[in-house]
C-alpha positions in Angstrom: -237.1 244.3 -54.5 -234.3 242.3 -53.2 -234.0 244.9 -50.1 -237.8 244.6 -49.7 -237.8 248.4 -49.1 -241.0 249.9 -49.8 -239.8 253.5 -49.7 -237.0 252.7 -52.5 -239.9 250.9 -54.6 -242.2 253.8 -54.4 -239.3 256.2 -55.9 -239.5 254.2 -59.1 -243.4 253.9 -59.5 -245.4 256.3 -61.7 -248.6 257.3 -59.7 -250.7 255.7 -62.4 -248.7 252.2 -62.5 -250.5 249.4 -63.9 -249.6 246.1 -62.9 -250.7 242.8 -64.3 -249.6 239.2 -64.0 -251.3 235.7 -64.3 -253.4 236.1 -61.0 -253.4 239.9 -60.4 -254.1 243.3 -61.7 -253.7 246.5 -59.9 -253.6 250.0 -60.7 -252.4 253.1 -59.3 -249.2 253.5 -57.1 -251.0 253.2 -53.8 -252.6 250.0 -54.5 -249.3 248.5 -56.0 -247.4 249.4 -52.8 -250.0 248.1 -50.8 -249.7 244.4 -52.3 -246.0 244.4 -52.7 -245.3 243.3 -49.1 -247.5 240.3 -49.7 -245.0 238.8 -51.8 -241.9 239.6 -49.4 -242.3 236.4 -47.5 -242.4 234.3 -50.8 -239.0 234.9 -51.9 -235.5 235.3 -50.9 -234.2 237.1 -53.9 -234.2 238.1 -57.3 -231.7 237.3 -59.8 -231.7 239.1 -63.2 -230.5 236.8 -65.9 -231.1 239.3 -69.0 -232.3 242.7 -69.9 -233.5 243.9 -73.2 -234.4 247.3 -74.0 -237.0 247.8 -76.5 -237.1 251.5 -76.5 -240.4 252.3 -75.0 -240.2 249.7 -72.7 -237.6 246.9 -71.2 -238.0 243.0 -71.1 -236.5 241.7 -67.8 -235.7 238.0 -67.5 -235.4 236.9 -64.1 -235.5 234.0 -61.3 -237.0 234.1 -57.8 -235.4 232.4 -55.3 -237.7 231.3 -52.6 -237.1 229.5 -49.1 -236.7 226.0 -49.1 -238.3 223.4 -50.4 -239.7 225.7 -52.9 -237.6 225.5 -56.4 -236.4 228.6 -58.3 -239.3 230.1 -60.0 -238.5 231.7 -63.6 -240.4 234.9 -64.8 -240.3 237.7 -67.5 -241.5 241.1 -67.1 -242.2 244.0 -69.5 -242.0 247.2 -67.9 -243.0 250.6 -69.4 -242.0 253.8 -68.2 -243.4 257.3 -68.3 -241.9 260.6 -67.2 -238.7 258.2 -66.2 -240.9 256.3 -63.8 -242.1 252.6 -64.2 -245.6 253.1 -65.5 -246.8 249.6 -66.4 -245.4 246.2 -65.4 -246.7 243.0 -67.2 -245.4 239.8 -65.3 -245.3 236.4 -67.0 -244.6 233.8 -64.9 -243.1 230.1 -65.8 -246.0 228.2 -67.3 -248.4 231.3 -67.7 -247.1 232.0 -71.2 -248.1 228.6 -72.3 -251.5 228.6 -70.4 -253.6 228.9 -73.5 -251.4 226.6 -75.7 -253.1 223.0 -75.9 -249.8 221.3 -76.3 -248.4 222.7 -73.3 -247.8 220.1 -70.3 
């Protein structure tokens, strides 16, 4: 994602990839790849803070560094694999994991 290269991104996606986030849900490789460039103007780079192998999936904690004056945006993704390709991406952005918590500010 840091290189913003769709050809490279496509190599890692399963044909039936399913991408879910706070404001989106997309299914299949073609649809996900069509959506991906719309994110490019909103970030300079991703910085991975940690990765945890959970056997059938990987939990990735990262920061999205956007052009000034936008602050650093924190997110977590749960990534699942099928046939050694990314088959599912669940994105939880800063604040989204508390959206149903009445005590969240």
